[in-house]
N, C-alpha and C positions, 0 to 999 in steps of 0.2 A: 300652591307652594308658598311657604312663608320663610322668610329669612330675617332674623333679628341680630343686630350687631350693636354693641355698646361702644360708642366712640364719643369723644368730647366735642363740644360745639365748634372749637377752633379747627379740629380735624375735619369736621363736616364742611365747614366753610372752604377749607383748602381743597377738599375733594370736589366740591361744586365748582370752584374756580378752574379746575383742571378739565371740566367737561368741554367737549367741542361746542362751538357756537350754537349749532342747531339744537343740541340737547339742552344747553343752557336756556335757550329761548323757550323750548318746550316746557322745561321745568318752571320757568317764570309764568308762562301761560297757565299751566295746571294749578299753580299756587294761587294766582289771582282769580281764576274762574271757579275755584273751590272744588276742583276735581280730585284733589288729594284728600284722603280720608282724615278727618280729625280724630283725636283720641276719643275712645268711647266715653260716653257721659257717665258721670257718677250717679248712683242711685241716691235717693234722699237720705238714707241712713249714713252712707259714706260721706256725703256732703255735710251733714250735721256733725259727724265725728271730726271732720276737717275743721269746721268752724269752732267747735268746742275745744279743740287742742291748740287754738291760736293764743296769741298774747292777750293778757287781761290787764286793765288799769287797776292800780291800787286806789284806795280811797283818797290818799294824799295826791296822787296824780290826777284824779278826777276833779278834786277841789281846785288844783292849779289850772286845769283845763277850763273850768267854769270861770275862774277869775280872768284868765287871758281872753276868753270869749267875750266877757263883759267889757274888758278894756278895748278890744277891737271894735265892738259894736258902738261904744261911746266915741271912739276915734272916727269911725266911719260916718256916724251921724253928724259930728262936728265938721268934718272935712267937706262933706258934700251938701251941707244944708245951705 
């Protein structure tokens, strides 16, 4: 049997807080011991699509990143030398 319910995170927390102590402790144990099933793993093509749809730096942002990196490296070498 499978039951799927879409609720918000805050609602989930409220429901968990209403559990009797025994069930709350059992839930904690199951979560820590890894007995609760994780979400199914993505296959490689889904993961690739996920990565490719992420944010990308513009050339200007990359240039600024490189400058900041150089400044931090200079500061780090001077501070701890």
